[in-house]
RODO-2510 file (C-alpha; in nm, 4 decimals, decimal comma):
residues 202
     n   res          X          Y          Z
     1     m     0,3672     1,0434    -2,3254
     2     s     0,0085     1,0287    -2,4442
     3     r    -0,2772     0,9693    -2,2010
     4     k    -0,5234     0,6845    -2,2335
     5     s    -0,8745     0,6839    -2,0995
     6     p    -0,9677     0,4124    -1,8465
     7     s    -1,1938     0,2480    -2,1036
     8     e    -0,9093     0,1739    -2,3429
     9     g    -0,7479    -0,1670    -2,3669
    10     l    -0,4098    -0,2914    -2,2507
    11     n    -0,1568    -0,3600    -2,5230
    12     q     0,2143    -0,3838    -2,6080
    13     q     0,2745    -0,0530    -2,4297
    14     t     0,1645    -0,2117    -2,1009
    15     a     0,3932    -0,3618    -1,8361
    16     h     0,3274    -0,5363    -1,5054
    17     l     0,5142    -0,3920    -1,2058
    18     c     0,5040    -0,6388    -0,9169
    19     v     0,6281    -0,4814    -0,5948
    20     d     0,8252    -0,6715    -0,3299
    21     m     0,6644    -1,0155    -0,3353
    22     q     0,9565    -1,1460    -0,1293
    23     r     1,0018    -1,4290     0,1151
    24     m     1,0667    -1,1931     0,4077
    25     f     0,7117    -1,0614     0,3692
    26     a     0,5579    -1,4040     0,3037
    27     e     0,7187    -1,6150     0,5744
    28     e     0,7062    -1,6042     0,9540
    29     t     0,9033    -1,2846     1,0164
    30     e     0,8098    -0,9608     1,1906
    31     w     0,7466    -0,8137     0,8453
    32     r     0,5073    -1,0872     0,7370
    33     t     0,2086    -0,9681     0,5337
    34     p    -0,0674    -1,2220     0,6068
    35     w    -0,2699    -1,1395     0,2948
    36     m     0,0125    -1,2409     0,0636
    37     d    -0,0978    -1,6055     0,0656
    38     r    -0,4319    -1,5217    -0,0923
    39     v    -0,2961    -1,2530    -0,3269
    40     l    -0,0092    -1,4656    -0,4623
    41     p    -0,2223    -1,6767    -0,7033
    42     v    -0,3667    -1,3565    -0,8518
    43     v    -0,0240    -1,1996    -0,8979
    44     e     0,1092    -1,5222    -1,0459
    45     a    -0,1756    -1,5370    -1,2979
    46     i    -0,1037    -1,1822    -1,4186
    47     a     0,2720    -1,2470    -1,4327
    48     r     0,2278    -1,5728    -1,6249
    49     h    -0,0081    -1,3970    -1,8644
    50     r     0,2821    -1,1771    -1,9838
    51     p     0,6060    -1,2819    -1,8063
    52     e     0,8221    -1,0975    -2,0581
    53     r     0,6368    -0,7769    -1,9674
    54     t     0,6676    -0,8289    -1,5906
    55     i     0,9090    -0,6495    -1,3578
    56     f     0,9567    -0,7785    -1,0040
    57     t     1,1043    -0,5400    -0,7470
    58     r     1,2956    -0,6422    -0,4362
    59     f     1,3448    -0,4272    -0,1274
    60     i     1,7102    -0,4766    -0,0302
    61     p     1,8064    -0,3490     0,3166
    62     p     2,1536    -0,2085     0,3865
    63     k     2,4318    -0,4239     0,5245
    64     t     2,4172    -0,2357     0,8565
    65     p     2,2194     0,0644     0,9887
    66     g     2,5370     0,2716     0,9635
    67     d     2,5344     0,2312     0,5845
    68     v     2,2316     0,4611     0,5463
    69     a     2,1628     0,8145     0,6642
    70     g     1,8978     1,0108     0,8476
    71     a     1,5669     0,8487     0,9322
    72     w     1,6648     0,5317     0,7451
    73     r     1,9472     0,4781     0,9949
    74     d     1,7021     0,4960     1,2852
    75     y     1,4614     0,2716     1,0942
    76     f     1,7193    -0,0045     1,0485
    77     r     1,8404     0,0274     1,4050
    78     r     1,4826    -0,0643     1,4986
    79     w     1,4726    -0,3434     1,2390
    80     s     1,8368    -0,4536     1,2521
    81     q     1,7339    -0,8181     1,2129
    82     f     1,6453    -0,7354     0,8518
    83     t     1,9827    -0,5827     0,7607
    84     q     2,2020    -0,7882     0,5311
    85     a     2,4438    -0,8513     0,8172
    86     e     2,1754    -1,0425     1,0079
    87     i     1,9038    -1,1645     0,7718
    88     d     1,9060    -1,5000     0,5935
    89     p     1,9835    -1,3793     0,2386
    90     g     1,7329    -1,6237     0,0973
    91     l     1,4526    -1,4222     0,2573
    92     l     1,5291    -1,1372     0,0153
    93     d     1,4341    -1,3562    -0,2808
    94     i     1,1124    -1,3304    -0,4783
    95     v     0,8660    -1,5951    -0,3621
    96     e     0,8004    -1,9070    -0,5606
    97     p     0,6355    -1,9594    -0,8033
    98     l     0,7119    -1,6020    -0,9187
    99     r     1,0865    -1,6520    -0,9004
   100     a     1,0608    -1,9260    -1,1630
   101     l     0,9379    -1,6656    -1,4139
   102     v     1,2768    -1,4878    -1,4136
   103     p     1,3738    -1,4788    -1,6968
   104     p     1,1861    -1,3702    -1,9070
   105     a     1,0569    -1,1508    -1,6238
   106     t     1,2991    -0,8860    -1,4959
   107     v     1,4084    -0,8011    -1,1400
   108     f     1,4864    -0,4491    -1,0153
   109     d     1,6419    -0,4156    -0,6708
   110     k     1,5808    -0,1034    -0,4625
   111     s     1,6991     0,0267    -0,1269
   112     v     1,3986     0,2515    -0,0539
   113     y     1,0227     0,2245    -0,0854
   114     s     0,9893     0,3469    -0,4449
   115     p     1,1394     0,1504    -0,7357
   116     f     1,1658     0,4768    -0,9302
   117     h     1,4052     0,6368    -0,6799
   118     d     1,7308     0,6060    -0,8762
   119     g     1,5885     0,6580    -1,2267
   120     r     1,6824     0,3149    -1,3655
   121     l     1,3285     0,1785    -1,3808
   122     a     1,1807     0,4849    -1,5506
   123     g     1,4552     0,4727    -1,8130
   124     w     1,4056     0,0997    -1,8694
   125     l     1,0320     0,1501    -1,9202
   126     r     1,0772     0,4431    -2,1580
   127     e     1,3244     0,2454    -2,3698
   128     r     1,0465    -0,0100    -2,4167
   129     e     0,7823     0,2563    -2,4848
   130     v     0,5729     0,1545    -2,1850
   131     e     0,2822     0,3893    -2,1160
   132     t     0,0631     0,1828    -1,8813
   133     l     0,1697     0,0107    -1,5595
   134     l    -0,0297    -0,2646    -1,3930
   135     v     0,0840    -0,2521    -1,0309
   136     t     0,0520    -0,5467    -0,7927
   137     g     0,2283    -0,6529    -0,4746
   138     t     0,2915    -0,5552    -0,1159
   139     e     0,2262    -0,3461     0,0822
   140     t    -0,0613    -0,1354    -0,0490
   141     d     0,0121     0,1445     0,1957
   142     v     0,3946     0,1449     0,1862
   143     c     0,6034     0,0330    -0,1130
   144     v     0,3085    -0,0042    -0,3512
   145     l     0,1925     0,3447    -0,2547
   146     a     0,5391     0,4872    -0,3233
   147     a     0,5516     0,3092    -0,6608
   148     v     0,2070     0,4341    -0,7631
   149     m     0,2757     0,7958    -0,6700
   150     d     0,6096     0,8001    -0,8524
   151     a     0,4557     0,6290    -1,1555
   152     i     0,1935     0,9048    -1,1650
   153     d     0,4643     1,1711    -1,1426
   154     h     0,6467     1,0074    -1,4343
   155     g     0,3287     1,0267    -1,6402
   156     f     0,2386     0,6600    -1,6532
   157     r    -0,1201     0,5429    -1,6635
   158     v    -0,1608     0,3251    -1,3539
   159     v    -0,4007     0,0317    -1,3386
   160     l    -0,4505    -0,1404    -1,0033
   161     p    -0,6083    -0,4854    -0,9778
   162     q    -0,7510    -0,4591    -0,6273
   163     d    -0,7314    -0,8369    -0,5768
   164     g    -0,3581    -0,8260    -0,6587
   165     l    -0,2579    -0,5967    -0,3709
   166     c    -0,1944    -0,6818    -0,0079
   167     s    -0,1213    -0,5070     0,3184
   168     g    -0,0882    -0,5825     0,6851
   169     s    -0,3691    -0,3346     0,7538
   170     d    -0,7232    -0,3640     0,6210
   171     e    -0,7969    -0,0100     0,7315
   172     t    -0,5224     0,1679     0,5401
   173     h    -0,5600    -0,0592     0,2351
   174     d    -0,9294     0,0288     0,2118
   175     a    -0,8572     0,3971     0,2743
   176     l    -0,6115     0,4093    -0,0155
   177     m    -0,8579     0,2452    -0,2503
   178     r    -1,1021     0,5227    -0,1628
   179     v    -0,8354     0,7900    -0,2149
   180     y    -0,7399     0,6524    -0,5563
   181     a    -1,1039     0,6421    -0,6626
   182     s    -1,1869     0,9918    -0,5397
   183     r    -0,8675     1,1950    -0,5797
   184     f    -0,6678     1,0202    -0,8537
   185     s    -0,9411     0,8899    -1,0829
   186     q    -0,7845     1,0586    -1,3889
   187     q    -0,4518     0,8811    -1,3346
   188     v    -0,5353     0,5583    -1,1514
   189     e    -0,7826     0,2946    -1,2638
   190     l    -0,9126     0,0403    -1,0125
   191     t    -1,0114    -0,2956    -1,1550
   192     t    -0,9723    -0,6730    -1,1073
   193     s    -0,7177    -0,9280    -1,2261
   194     q    -0,9853    -1,1020    -1,4332
   195     d    -1,0624    -0,7792    -1,6155
   196     i    -0,6911    -0,7170    -1,6782
   197     m    -0,6303    -1,0552    -1,8369
   198     r    -0,9409    -1,0146    -2,0516
   199     r    -0,8206    -0,6775    -2,1806
   200     w    -0,4442    -0,7282    -2,1982
   201     v    -0,3846    -0,8424    -2,5530
   202     l    -0,0922    -0,7982    -2,7919
***
């Protein structure tokens, strides 16, 4: 996979990876991410710009805590109200108006933080000769972080529109933006949604 410099444009080898913009993070639950309301219009604009090049991920909890092992079992004992046995299944859905973009947008479900965990997403992207990933979604310091780090390890150029990311913590969101700028500047480009839509042409 060839590397592109940050100054290069976004083209047919670009895809938009939108992480976990789901109702359970948008609505009044214990996992609500308050910023999502203001980030949603930005994410929608990018997704509508190229819906056929957009992948939405969904974090799908296990049916019960006993269905997972190790630290995940303890995690879902703490958050048992979000297991499939207890949660309203509708809360796992992508939020509107993003859900209306599927199809042509694609949905990948995952059971852990990173959408690259089981290899399906990386294979899907390679089949389509994707080299650059625009990453948006929630949360900056959890699932988005896992997606970005795995995308880097797979050799993708990562472009982050800072106005298209949200977290429940201003402090850790801001800290990660500083880390990306200072430690990952060769692999991660920080920009804005407006800049992305200006540059993303086919």
